[in-house]
C-alpha positions as CSV (number, residue, x, y, z in Angstrom):
1,M,0.0,0.0,0.0
2,A,1.2,3.5,-0.7
3,P,1.6,6.0,2.1
4,S,-1.4,7.9,0.9
5,R,-3.5,4.7,1.4
6,S,-2.2,4.6,5.0
7,V,-3.8,8.0,5.6
8,E,-7.0,7.0,3.8
9,L,-7.6,4.1,6.2
10,V,-7.6,6.4,9.3
11,G,-11.1,6.3,10.8
12,R,-12.0,3.0,9.3
13,V,-13.4,0.4,11.8
14,L,-12.0,-3.1,11.0
15,G,-14.1,-6.1,11.9
16,G,-16.7,-3.8,13.4
17,R,-14.4,-3.4,16.4
18,Y,-11.0,-1.7,15.7
19,R,-11.1,2.0,14.8
20,L,-7.9,3.1,13.2
21,T,-6.8,6.4,14.7
22,R,-3.3,7.1,13.5
23,P,-0.6,5.5,11.3
24,I,2.5,4.7,13.3
25,G,4.6,2.6,10.9
26,T,4.8,1.4,7.3
27,G,6.7,-1.3,5.5
28,A,6.8,-3.3,2.2
29,S,4.0,-5.7,3.3
30,A,1.9,-3.7,5.8
31,H,1.0,-0.5,7.6
32,V,0.7,-0.3,11.4
33,Y,-1.9,1.9,13.1
34,A,-2.8,2.9,16.6
35,A,-6.4,1.9,17.1
36,D,-9.2,1.8,19.6
37,D,-10.8,-1.5,20.5
38,V,-14.4,-0.2,20.8
39,T,-15.5,-3.5,22.4
40,L,-13.0,-3.7,25.3
41,R,-12.3,0.1,25.3
42,R,-8.5,-0.2,25.1
43,R,-5.8,1.1,22.8
44,V,-4.2,-1.5,20.5
45,A,-1.9,-1.7,17.5
46,V,-3.3,-3.0,14.2
47,K,-1.1,-4.2,11.4
48,V,-3.0,-4.0,8.0
49,L,-1.4,-6.2,5.4
50,H,-1.0,-5.6,1.7
51,P,-4.4,-6.0,-0.2
52,G,-2.6,-8.3,-2.7
53,L,-2.3,-10.9,0.0
54,A,-6.0,-11.2,0.5
55,G,-6.7,-13.5,-2.6
56,D,-3.7,-15.8,-1.9
57,E,-5.2,-18.9,-0.4
58,A,-1.7,-20.3,0.6
59,F,-1.0,-17.1,2.5
60,T,-4.4,-16.8,4.1
61,R,-4.1,-20.4,5.4
62,R,-0.6,-19.9,6.7
63,F,-1.4,-16.4,8.0
64,R,-4.3,-17.8,10.1
65,A,-2.1,-20.6,11.5
66,E,0.8,-18.4,12.2
67,A,-1.4,-15.8,13.9
68,Q,-2.8,-18.5,16.2
69,A,0.8,-19.7,17.0
70,A,2.0,-16.2,17.7
71,A,-1.1,-15.6,19.9
72,G,-0.2,-18.7,21.9
73,L,3.2,-17.3,22.9
74,R,3.1,-15.8,26.4
75,H,6.3,-14.1,27.3
76,P,7.1,-10.7,28.8
77,H,9.3,-9.8,25.9
78,I,7.1,-11.1,23.0
79,L,4.5,-8.6,21.7
80,Q,1.1,-10.1,22.4
81,V,-1.2,-10.9,19.6
82,F,-4.9,-10.3,20.5
83,D,-6.8,-11.0,17.3
84,S,-6.6,-11.4,13.5
85,G,-9.0,-11.4,10.7
86,Q,-10.0,-9.9,7.3
87,D,-12.1,-6.8,6.6
88,D,-13.3,-6.2,3.1
89,G,-10.5,-8.4,1.8
90,T,-7.9,-6.8,4.0
91,P,-6.0,-9.1,6.3
92,Y,-5.0,-7.6,9.7
93,L,-3.4,-8.4,13.0
94,V,-4.4,-6.8,16.4
95,M,-1.5,-6.5,18.9
96,E,-0.7,-4.8,22.1
97,L,0.3,-1.1,21.7
98,L,3.7,-0.2,23.2
99,E,4.5,3.5,23.2
100,G,8.3,3.5,23.6
101,G,9.0,3.3,19.9
102,S,11.2,0.8,18.0
103,L,14.9,0.4,18.0
104,R,14.7,1.4,14.3
105,S,13.2,4.7,15.2
106,L,15.8,5.3,17.9
107,L,18.7,4.5,15.5
108,D,17.1,6.6,12.7
109,R,17.2,9.6,15.1
110,G,20.9,9.1,15.5
111,Q,20.8,7.6,19.0
112,L,23.2,4.7,19.7
113,L,23.2,2.4,22.6
114,T,26.1,1.9,25.0
115,P,27.4,-1.7,25.2
116,S,25.6,-1.9,28.6
117,Q,22.3,-0.8,27.2
118,A,22.7,-3.2,24.2
119,A,23.5,-6.1,26.6
120,R,20.3,-5.4,28.4
121,V,18.2,-5.1,25.3
122,G,19.9,-8.2,23.8
123,T,19.2,-10.3,26.9
124,D,15.5,-9.4,26.7
125,V,15.3,-10.4,23.0
126,A,17.4,-13.5,23.4
127,R,15.1,-14.7,26.3
128,A,12.1,-14.1,24.1
129,L,13.7,-16.0,21.2
130,A,14.7,-18.9,23.4
131,Y,11.1,-19.2,24.7
132,A,9.7,-19.1,21.1
133,H,12.3,-21.6,19.9
134,R,11.3,-24.0,22.7
135,H,7.8,-23.8,21.4
136,G,8.8,-24.5,17.8
137,V,8.5,-21.0,16.5
138,V,11.3,-19.3,14.6
139,H,11.0,-15.6,13.9
140,R,13.0,-15.4,10.6
141,D,13.0,-11.6,10.5
142,I,14.8,-10.1,13.6
143,K,15.6,-6.5,12.8
144,P,15.5,-3.1,14.7
145,A,12.0,-2.4,13.3
146,N,10.7,-5.5,15.1
147,L,12.2,-4.7,18.5
148,I,9.6,-2.5,20.3
149,F,10.1,-0.8,23.7
150,D,7.5,-0.1,26.3
151,E,7.7,3.2,28.3
152,E,10.1,1.7,30.8
153,G,12.6,0.7,28.0
154,R,11.9,-3.1,28.1
155,A,12.4,-4.7,24.7
156,T,9.6,-6.7,23.1
157,V,9.8,-8.7,19.9
158,A,7.1,-8.2,17.3
159,D,5.9,-10.0,14.2
160,F,6.4,-13.6,15.3
161,G,5.0,-15.9,12.6
162,L,4.4,-13.2,9.9
163,A,7.7,-13.9,8.0
164,R,6.8,-17.5,7.7
165,A,3.3,-16.7,6.5
166,L,4.7,-14.4,3.8
167,A,6.9,-17.2,2.7
168,A,3.8,-19.1,1.7
169,A,2.3,-16.3,-0.4
170,T,2.2,-17.1,-4.1
171,W,2.4,-13.4,-5.0
172,T,6.1,-13.5,-4.1
173,E,6.5,-16.8,-6.0
174,P,9.2,-18.1,-3.7
175,I,12.1,-20.1,-5.0
176,G,13.8,-21.9,-2.2
177,G,12.0,-20.0,0.5
178,I,14.6,-17.2,1.0
179,L,12.9,-14.6,3.1
180,G,13.8,-11.9,5.5
181,T,15.8,-8.8,5.4
182,A,19.1,-9.1,3.6
183,R,21.2,-7.0,6.0
184,Y,20.1,-9.2,8.9
185,A,19.9,-12.6,7.1
186,A,22.0,-15.5,8.3
187,P,24.4,-17.3,5.9
188,E,22.2,-20.4,5.9
189,Q,19.3,-18.1,4.9
190,V,21.2,-16.9,1.8
191,R,22.3,-20.5,1.0
192,N,18.8,-21.7,0.9
193,R,19.3,-24.1,3.8
194,A,16.7,-25.2,6.4
195,L,16.4,-22.6,9.1
196,D,16.3,-23.0,12.9
197,G,16.4,-20.7,15.8
198,R,20.1,-19.9,15.3
199,A,19.3,-17.8,12.2
200,D,17.4,-15.5,14.7
201,V,20.6,-15.5,16.9
202,Y,22.7,-14.4,14.0
203,A,20.3,-11.6,13.1
204,L,20.3,-10.4,16.7
205,A,24.1,-10.3,16.8
206,L,24.0,-8.0,13.7
207,V,21.3,-5.8,15.4
208,L,23.4,-5.4,18.5
209,V,26.5,-4.3,16.5
210,E,24.3,-1.8,14.7
211,A,22.8,-0.6,17.9
212,V,26.2,0.3,19.4
213,T,28.2,1.3,16.3
214,G,25.5,2.6,13.9
215,T,26.8,0.2,11.2
216,V,25.5,-3.2,10.2
217,P,28.4,-5.6,9.5
218,F,28.8,-6.5,5.8
219,A,26.2,-3.9,4.7
220,S,26.9,-2.5,1.3
221,D,25.1,-0.4,-1.3
222,N,23.4,-3.5,-2.9
223,T,21.9,-6.7,-1.7
224,V,24.4,-9.0,-3.5
225,G,27.4,-7.4,-1.8
226,T,25.6,-7.5,1.6
227,V,24.7,-11.2,1.5
228,M,27.8,-12.5,-0.3
229,A,30.2,-10.9,2.2
230,R,29.0,-13.0,5.1
231,L,29.1,-16.4,3.4
232,E,32.7,-17.1,4.5
233,R,33.5,-14.5,7.2
234,P,32.1,-14.5,10.7
235,I,30.9,-11.2,12.3
236,D,33.8,-9.1,13.5
237,P,32.3,-7.0,16.4
238,G,35.4,-4.8,16.7
239,S,36.7,-3.4,20.0
240,S,34.0,-0.8,20.7
241,L,31.6,-3.4,22.1
242,G,33.9,-4.5,25.0
243,P,32.8,-7.7,26.7
244,L,29.7,-7.7,24.5
245,G,31.9,-8.4,21.5
246,E,32.7,-11.9,22.7
247,V,29.0,-12.8,22.7
248,V,28.5,-11.2,19.2
249,A,31.4,-13.3,17.8
250,A,30.0,-16.5,19.3
251,A,26.6,-15.7,17.9
252,G,27.9,-14.6,14.5
253,T,29.6,-17.7,13.1
254,V,29.2,-18.7,9.5
255,E,28.2,-22.2,10.3
256,S,25.0,-22.4,12.3
257,E,26.1,-25.6,14.2
258,E,29.0,-23.6,15.7
259,R,26.7,-20.8,16.8
260,L,25.2,-20.1,20.2
261,D,21.6,-20.9,20.6
262,A,19.2,-18.3,22.0
263,D,19.4,-19.7,25.6
264,A,23.2,-19.7,25.5
265,M,23.2,-16.2,24.0
266,A,21.0,-14.9,26.8
267,S,23.3,-16.4,29.4
268,A,26.3,-15.0,27.7
269,L,24.8,-11.5,27.5
270,E,24.0,-11.6,31.2
271,G,27.6,-12.6,31.9
272,A,28.9,-9.7,29.7
273,A,26.5,-7.3,31.5
274,V,28.2,-8.1,34.8
275,R,31.5,-6.8,33.4
276,L,29.9,-3.6,32.0
277,P,28.8,-0.5,33.8
278,T,25.2,-0.2,35.0
279,P,23.2,0.8,31.9
280,G,21.5,4.2,31.8
281,A,17.9,4.8,30.7
282,L,17.3,4.2,27.0
283,P,16.8,7.4,24.9
284,L,13.4,6.3,23.7
285,V,11.6,7.8,20.8
286,G,8.0,8.0,22.1
287,L,5.4,6.6,19.7
288,F,3.5,9.9,19.4
289,E,6.4,12.3,20.1
290,R,7.9,12.5,16.6
291,E,6.8,13.8,13.3
292,G,5.8,11.4,10.5
293,I,5.7,7.7,10.9
294,D,8.2,4.9,11.1
295,R,9.2,3.4,7.8
296,D,10.6,-0.1,7.3
297,D,11.0,0.0,3.5
298,V,14.8,-0.1,3.2
299,P,15.3,-2.0,0.0
300,T,17.2,-4.9,1.5
301,E,14.5,-7.5,1.8
302,I,15.1,-11.0,0.5
303,P,11.8,-11.6,-1.2
304,G,12.2,-15.3,-1.8
305,G,10.8,-14.9,-5.3
306,R,11.9,-14.6,-8.8
307,P,13.7,-11.4,-10.0
308,V,11.5,-8.6,-11.1
309,P,11.7,-7.3,-14.7
310,F,14.6,-4.9,-15.4
311,D,16.1,-3.1,-18.3
312,I,19.5,-4.5,-19.2
313,E,20.4,-1.5,-21.3
314,A,19.4,0.8,-18.5
315,V,21.6,-1.2,-16.1
316,E,24.5,-1.0,-18.5
317,G,24.0,2.8,-18.7
318,R,24.1,3.6,-15.0
319,G,26.2,0.8,-13.6
320,S,23.8,-0.4,-10.8
321,L,20.8,-2.5,-10.5
322,P,17.3,-0.9,-10.4
323,D,16.3,-3.0,-7.4
324,D,18.7,-5.0,-5.1
325,T,16.0,-7.4,-4.3
326,A,15.8,-8.7,-7.9
327,V,19.0,-10.7,-7.7
328,L,18.6,-12.7,-4.5
329,P,17.4,-16.0,-6.0
330,L,20.5,-15.9,-8.4
331,V,22.7,-15.2,-5.4
332,A,21.2,-18.2,-3.6
333,A,21.8,-20.4,-6.6
334,L,25.4,-19.2,-6.9
335,A,26.1,-19.7,-3.2
336,A,24.7,-23.2,-3.3
337,G,26.6,-24.1,-6.5
338,D,23.4,-24.9,-8.3
339,A,22.2,-24.2,-11.8
340,P,20.1,-21.1,-12.2
341,P,16.5,-21.6,-11.0
342,P,14.0,-22.8,-13.7
343,F,11.7,-19.7,-14.0
344,D,8.2,-20.3,-15.1
345,D,8.3,-17.0,-16.9
346,P,11.7,-16.2,-18.5
347,S,10.3,-12.9,-19.8
348,A,10.5,-11.7,-16.2
349,L,14.2,-11.2,-16.7
350,I,13.7,-8.9,-19.7
351,D,12.1,-5.5,-19.7
352,P,9.2,-5.2,-22.3
353,T,10.9,-2.1,-23.7
354,L,13.5,-4.4,-25.3
355,G,10.9,-5.5,-27.8
356,G,9.6,-8.5,-26.0
357,D,6.1,-9.8,-26.4
358,P,4.7,-10.9,-23.1
359,T,2.2,-13.1,-24.8
360,L,5.0,-15.2,-26.3
361,G,7.0,-15.6,-23.1
362,G,10.1,-13.7,-24.3
363,P,11.5,-10.9,-26.6
364,T,11.2,-10.9,-30.3
365,D,14.2,-11.3,-32.6
366,R,15.0,-7.8,-33.8
367,A,16.6,-9.2,-36.9
368,H,13.1,-9.9,-38.2
369,G,12.2,-6.2,-38.2
370,D,10.2,-4.0,-35.9
371,G,6.9,-5.6,-36.7
372,D,8.1,-9.2,-36.6
373,T,6.8,-11.0,-33.5
374,T,8.5,-14.3,-34.2
375,P,9.4,-15.9,-30.9
376,V,13.1,-16.1,-30.1
377,P,14.2,-19.7,-29.9
378,K,14.7,-21.2,-26.5
379,R,18.5,-21.3,-27.1
380,R,18.6,-17.5,-27.6
381,R,16.4,-16.9,-24.6
382,W,18.9,-18.9,-22.6
383,R,21.7,-16.6,-23.8
384,R,19.6,-13.7,-22.7
385,W,19.2,-15.2,-19.3
386,L,22.9,-15.8,-18.9
387,L,23.5,-12.2,-20.0
388,A,21.1,-11.0,-17.4
389,M,22.9,-13.0,-14.7
390,L,26.3,-11.7,-15.7
391,V,25.1,-8.2,-15.6
392,V,23.8,-8.9,-12.1
393,I,27.1,-10.3,-11.0
394,I,29.3,-7.6,-12.5
395,L,27.2,-4.5,-11.8
396,G,25.1,-5.4,-8.8
397,G,27.9,-6.4,-6.4
398,G,29.1,-9.4,-8.4
399,G,32.6,-8.8,-7.1
400,G,31.6,-10.5,-3.9
401,A,30.0,-13.4,-5.9
402,A,33.0,-13.7,-8.2
403,A,35.3,-13.8,-5.2
404,Y,33.1,-16.5,-3.6
405,V,33.3,-18.6,-6.7
406,A,37.0,-18.1,-7.4
407,T,38.3,-18.2,-3.8
408,R,39.1,-21.6,-2.3
409,P,37.7,-22.2,1.2
410,P,40.1,-21.6,4.0
411,P,41.9,-24.6,5.4
412,S,40.5,-26.6,8.3
413,H,42.3,-27.6,11.5
414,P,41.5,-30.1,14.3
415,V,39.9,-28.4,17.3
416,P,42.4,-28.5,20.2
417,A,41.3,-29.6,23.7
418,L,41.1,-26.5,25.8
419,A,39.9,-27.9,29.1
420,R,41.9,-26.7,32.2
421,M,43.7,-24.0,30.1
422,D,43.3,-20.5,31.3
423,Q,41.7,-18.0,29.0
424,G,45.0,-16.7,27.7
425,Q,46.4,-20.1,27.0
426,A,43.2,-21.1,25.2
427,Q,43.3,-17.9,23.1
428,A,46.9,-18.6,22.1
429,A,46.1,-22.3,21.2
430,L,43.3,-21.2,18.9
431,S,45.1,-18.2,17.4
432,A,47.9,-20.5,16.3
433,L,45.3,-22.3,14.2
434,H,43.6,-19.0,13.0
435,L,40.5,-19.9,15.1
436,R,38.7,-17.5,17.4
437,L,37.7,-17.8,21.1
438,A,34.4,-16.7,22.4
439,V,33.4,-16.9,26.1
440,A,29.9,-18.1,26.0
441,A,29.3,-18.5,29.7
442,R,30.9,-18.7,33.1
443,S,30.1,-21.4,35.7
444,Y,31.2,-22.4,39.2
445,D,33.2,-25.6,39.6
446,P,34.9,-26.8,42.8
447,S,37.8,-28.5,41.1
448,V,38.7,-26.1,38.3
449,P,40.4,-22.8,39.2
450,A,38.7,-19.5,38.3
451,G,39.5,-18.4,34.7
452,D,40.2,-21.9,33.4
453,V,38.2,-23.5,30.6
454,L,35.5,-25.9,31.8
455,T,33.9,-26.9,28.5
456,Q,34.1,-26.0,24.9
457,S,31.9,-26.2,21.8
458,P,32.7,-27.9,19.5
459,A,34.8,-30.2,21.6
460,G,36.4,-32.0,18.7
461,G,36.4,-32.4,15.0
462,K,37.7,-29.8,12.5
463,L,36.9,-26.1,11.9
464,R,37.8,-23.8,9.1
465,E,40.1,-20.9,9.8
466,G,38.2,-17.9,11.1
467,A,35.6,-20.1,12.9
468,T,34.8,-19.7,16.6
469,V,35.2,-22.0,19.5
470,S,32.8,-21.1,22.4
471,V,34.0,-21.9,25.9
472,T,32.6,-21.9,29.4
473,L,35.1,-20.5,31.9
474,S,35.2,-21.6,35.5
475,L,34.4,-19.1,38.3
476,G,36.1,-21.5,40.7
477,P,34.3,-23.0,43.7
478,Q,30.8,-21.5,44.3
479,P,30.9,-19.1,47.2
480,I,28.9,-20.1,50.3
481,P,26.6,-17.6,51.9
482,V,27.8,-17.0,55.5
483,P,24.9,-17.8,57.9
484,A,23.8,-14.6,59.6
485,D,21.9,-16.2,62.5
486,L,24.7,-17.8,64.6
487,A,24.4,-15.2,67.5
488,G,22.6,-16.6,70.4
489,K,23.1,-20.3,69.4
490,P,25.1,-22.7,71.6
491,Q,28.7,-23.0,70.4
492,A,28.2,-26.7,69.4
493,D,25.2,-25.9,67.3
494,A,27.0,-23.0,65.5
495,A,29.9,-25.3,64.7
496,S,27.6,-27.9,63.3
497,I,25.8,-25.4,61.0
498,L,29.2,-24.2,59.6
499,T,30.4,-27.7,59.0
500,T,27.2,-28.7,57.1
501,L,27.6,-25.7,54.8
502,G,31.2,-26.6,53.9
503,L,32.8,-24.0,56.2
504,K,34.8,-24.5,59.4
505,V,35.1,-22.8,62.8
506,G,38.1,-20.6,63.1
507,S,39.2,-19.0,66.3
508,V,37.0,-19.0,69.4
509,T,37.3,-16.0,71.6
510,P,35.7,-16.1,75.1
511,A,34.1,-12.9,76.4
512,Y,31.8,-11.9,79.2
513,N,28.4,-10.7,78.2
514,L,25.6,-9.3,80.3
515,T,22.8,-10.7,78.0
516,V,24.1,-13.8,76.3
517,S,24.1,-17.0,78.3
518,Q,27.4,-18.7,79.1
519,G,28.4,-21.0,76.2
520,D,26.3,-19.3,73.5
521,V,27.7,-17.4,70.5
522,I,27.9,-13.6,71.0
523,S,29.0,-12.8,67.4
524,S,30.7,-14.3,64.3
525,T,33.2,-12.9,61.9
526,P,32.5,-12.4,59.0
527,A,28.8,-12.0,59.9
528,S,27.5,-11.9,56.3
529,G,28.7,-12.1,52.7
530,T,30.2,-15.2,51.1
531,L,33.2,-17.5,51.7
532,L,34.8,-20.2,49.6
533,P,34.4,-23.8,50.7
534,G,36.8,-24.7,53.6
535,Q,37.2,-21.1,54.8
536,A,36.7,-20.3,58.5
537,V,34.3,-18.3,60.5
538,D,35.6,-16.9,63.8
539,L,33.3,-17.1,66.9
540,T,33.1,-15.0,70.0
541,V,31.5,-17.2,72.8
542,S,29.9,-15.9,76.0
543,Q,31.5,-16.7,79.4
544,G,28.4,-15.3,81.0
545,K,28.2,-12.2,83.1
546,P,31.5,-10.6,84.3
547,I,32.9,-11.4,87.8
548,V,33.5,-8.6,90.3
549,T,34.7,-8.4,93.9
550,V,32.4,-7.2,96.7
551,P,34.2,-4.1,98.1
552,A,34.8,-3.2,101.8
553,L,32.1,-0.6,102.7
554,S,31.7,2.0,105.5
555,S,29.8,5.2,105.8
556,T,26.1,5.3,105.1
557,F,23.9,2.9,103.2
558,A,23.4,5.4,100.4
559,S,27.1,5.5,99.7
560,A,27.4,1.7,99.8
561,Q,24.4,1.3,97.5
562,A,26.1,3.7,94.9
563,A,29.4,1.8,95.0
564,L,27.7,-1.6,94.5
565,S,25.5,-0.3,91.7
566,A,28.6,0.9,89.9
567,L,29.8,-2.7,89.8
568,G,26.5,-4.0,88.6
569,L,25.5,-5.4,91.9
570,P,22.0,-4.6,93.3
571,S,21.9,-4.1,97.1
572,S,19.4,-4.1,100.0
573,E,19.5,-2.5,103.5
574,N,19.5,-4.7,106.6
575,L,19.3,-2.7,109.9
576,Q,21.1,-4.2,112.9
577,F,21.8,-3.0,116.5
578,S,25.4,-2.4,117.2
579,D,27.1,-1.3,120.4
580,T,30.2,-0.4,118.4
581,V,29.0,1.0,115.1
582,P,27.2,4.3,115.2
583,D,23.6,4.5,114.1
584,G,23.2,4.7,110.3
585,Q,26.7,3.4,109.5
586,V,27.5,0.2,107.5
587,I,28.3,-2.7,109.8
588,A,29.0,-5.4,107.1
589,T,27.8,-7.0,103.8
590,S,26.6,-10.4,102.7
591,P,28.5,-11.7,100.8
592,T,31.3,-10.3,102.8
593,A,33.9,-7.9,101.4
594,G,36.5,-9.5,99.1
595,T,34.1,-12.2,97.8
596,Q,33.9,-12.6,93.9
597,V,30.5,-12.7,92.5
598,R,29.0,-12.3,88.9
599,V,27.5,-9.0,87.9
600,G,23.9,-9.0,88.9
601,A,24.3,-10.9,92.2
602,A,22.4,-9.3,95.1
603,V,24.4,-7.9,98.1
604,S,22.8,-7.4,101.6
605,V,24.2,-4.4,103.5
606,E,23.9,-4.4,107.3
607,V,23.4,-0.9,108.7
608,S,23.7,0.0,112.4
609,K,20.7,1.1,114.4
610,G,23.1,1.9,117.3
611,P,23.0,-0.1,120.7
612,D,19.9,-1.9,121.8
613,V,18.9,-0.1,125.2
614,V,15.7,0.3,127.2
615,T,14.7,2.6,130.2
616,V,13.8,1.0,133.5
617,P,10.1,1.8,134.0
618,P,8.7,3.1,137.4
619,V,6.8,0.4,139.3
620,P,6.4,1.8,143.0
621,G,3.1,0.9,144.7
622,S,2.4,-2.1,142.5
623,T,2.5,-5.6,143.6
624,V,5.6,-7.7,143.0
625,T,3.8,-9.6,140.3
626,A,2.6,-6.5,138.5
627,A,6.1,-5.0,138.7
628,A,7.8,-8.1,137.3
629,Q,5.4,-8.1,134.4
630,A,6.0,-4.4,133.6
631,L,9.8,-4.9,133.7
632,A,9.5,-8.0,131.4
633,N,7.5,-6.0,129.0
634,A,10.2,-3.4,128.9
635,G,12.8,-6.0,127.9
636,L,14.3,-6.5,131.3
637,S,14.9,-9.5,133.3
638,V,13.7,-9.6,137.1
639,T,16.4,-11.4,139.2
640,G,14.7,-11.2,142.5
641,V,12.8,-9.3,145.3
642,S,14.5,-7.4,148.1
643,G,12.1,-7.2,151.0
644,N,8.8,-8.8,151.8
645,P,7.5,-10.3,148.6
646,T,3.9,-9.6,149.7
647,A,4.5,-6.0,150.4
648,A,4.0,-3.2,148.0
649,V,6.9,-2.4,145.7
650,S,8.8,0.7,146.7
651,G,11.5,0.8,143.9
652,T,13.9,-1.1,141.6
653,S,17.6,-1.5,141.2
654,P,18.7,0.0,138.9
655,A,16.2,2.7,139.7
656,A,13.4,3.8,137.4
657,G,14.5,6.0,134.5
658,T,17.9,4.3,134.3
659,V,18.9,3.4,130.6
660,V,20.3,-0.1,130.4
661,H,20.9,-2.7,127.7
662,R,17.9,-4.8,126.7
663,G,17.8,-7.9,128.8
664,S,19.6,-6.4,131.7
665,Q,18.7,-7.8,135.2
666,V,16.6,-5.7,137.6
667,T,15.9,-6.3,141.3
668,I,12.4,-5.4,142.8
669,I,12.5,-3.6,146.2
670,T,9.6,-3.7,148.7
671,G,8.8,-2.2,152.1
């Protein structure tokens, strides 16, 4: 559809449900619109395909099947397909609408990604591809225009299944099924070989190089030069990609069997990201923030069909092909070493302006005169065909094709065993054979030192010079997280936990502690992080509360209490009579001074109340019995009666009012 048709469709409601509101992208096979789903009241993206596809039964059948397969893919980095159908003969797909723009729009604005940003985007895409490949779906057309960002910068892959559906369309008249975009096509795609998920991996490697450098490896001014250059040379990422270059090299091998698969590529990208700075936010081109619409009509598509008509004389006059896409079937045939494809319509190679008669299947013989329409013999048509092919080779980038035909393949060498070599040694061993090293992953191994090769792919056989050997490097023994909950556990239990984890107990330092019980762990060093197997954790173990000595005390209870409290010893006052210690002064402590006790032990402080004395009460005039009782009640002891025991009491000895010690003896006096 022409751009004008893209505008004409705005406002149209497809399937009675999807109202097209704005064009947001265009390509050779479809236009993409923002649309409103009037049923569910949500915004969606609608891809409206070329009207010429509507009458193609093979395409319609394949389109329906591929749309169902794509709709069945559920992955955070795969653009979700909601619906598909036809409206008035126009096939369409309904997808989720992401408003962060495409990688193509970002690059077209002159924005490049840092290696860190490219690693993050590549990981998202590789994870999506790995998921799709596990479900038997190969994308076949990975390119910047099909990598869409949401507003947070997360990458999503669009158009799963569409490339395969287009391959079945008779309007392209595919020969060998070559399809995709030439600048991102894998070598096996050009060679007309069966494709698997590793063709997507190769395309992603090219996209990552372009995203960082702004240049697609092998890209030239014409399709022939673009595709022929990669048939014998792997992708050279250069030095600007840093650690990301190793992944690109392992994903960009000529032979697909030597290439990373999508799972391995995602892991390798994650490993590269660890060695790169933290990525900044992507400089997104918002879907509705720019003028015009995205275009995806760069003339580098591999149509998988026969060459379009062209004018040999016009080509000879200007020295270039009118359309790069016309020569791809010839390139595929040359690359495979096959005879030229048997075209159903040889006249398609000759422009009608050369005097050909389309009704006769070829040009007329000009020797018969202008009006003579005698068909050219098949032999002469064959010469015309060869002439067309030679023009393609010579003027349309045939230098690359000629080089391919004329140049002998590079020699092959046995793949050396790299296990247990460090990275430098492995690199040297491969460089001596003109092979390349790519670090595909890193993995922990208790028996192989960090930096040494654990595994390699391929592990044997032969490789041509320039091929890549992917290796997994050891990270050494896997670090063990140090348990953070040893404090408060008995020492024996802590030791058992460390031993079970593969660690050991280091030094044990005893220490007093006011809160941790004797024999329990106070702290461990290190208290967190990781250690290698066999490394030690030091423990500090409680000896219980500290031991202090009860001091010798005098003075008042208040002073004694303060001194004991400073040592962590609580105290209590115990009042006692004393004939020798003044009232209010400390007599002694229990435990006694000089005794060692643990902090927190209680100390009883004996404080003097002075001597224990009483006053002899007056008892004159009372009977002896009553006087004896009164004296006993006062704390005195009656020792006898002086005088008539039946007579009235006249006094006491000591006399009444005398102060004496409690329990002193008193004599009652009568008469």
